[in-house]
N, C-alpha and C positions, 0 to 999 in steps of 0.2 A: 636293839633287840637279841634276845638270846636265840645263840645256835641251838639247833636240836640236830639228832642224827640224820634225819633226810634232809635238812640245808645241809649240814658234812659232807653227806655222800652224795648231794648233788652237785658242790663243790669240785670235789674230788673228780667225780665220775666227767666234769666239764672241763676239769685243766688234764685229764689222762684222753679225752679227745680233743683236744685241743694238742697235744704231743704228737698223738700221732696224723691227726690230719698234717700237720709241720713235716714229718718226717714223707709220709706219700707225698706232698707237693714236690721236695724236697729230689725224694728220687724219679716222681715224673719228670721233673722240671727239668733234672741234673742241676738244682740251684745247694750251692755250698753253704751259703749264710742266708737265712732267711728270720725276720721279726715278725711275729704274730702279727702286727699292723699293719706291714709290707703288702705293698700292690703285688702279688706273685709275677702277674705278666710285666711288671717293670722289672724283675728280678730274673726275670729269662724266660718263664713259663711261655710256651707255644700254643695257639689254641688247637692244635693236633696234638697235644700232649694232654690238655683240658679234659679232653675228648676220654682217653685213655686214665687220668685222673678221676674222673665222674665214676667209671666204671668200677677203678678202684676202690673208691669210698664206700661206693655201694654193694658191692662184695665185703672189703672189711669190715662193714656196720652191720651189713643184711638188711639194708633198706633199699628203697627204693628212692630215690630224692630227683624232684620236680626240673626238668630240663630248664623251663624259664626260672626260678627260682633261683636253679647253681650258677646261671650266666650272670649273674647280678652280683654274684659273691667276688670278691677282689683279693681279699686276703684271707689268713689262716682262721683269721677269729671270726668272719664272718661266714665260713664253710662250716665250721667248730658249732658256730651258733644256730645254722640251717641244719646240721644233723642232731642237736639235741630238739628243735621243734619239731623236726620228722620223726622223732626217735618217741614223743610224750604223746 
């Protein structure tokens, strides 16, 4: 299937969202190394830091993330996907 400007834009936006999410998780959790599919709680993020993470993500992306959906996310990829869903 050929790419279109819309799909290329969505992919670029998705990659940028993932990069931003990873930076915010690393800052909140004081995590030096984090892979997109790595469980950020296993990497050292605490439950207290996750509350700050949620607020920072909502502020950065100017959205409201449902708490019940956020707590199901354990990776930067899952958080970025959720943000994309909330934004659309």
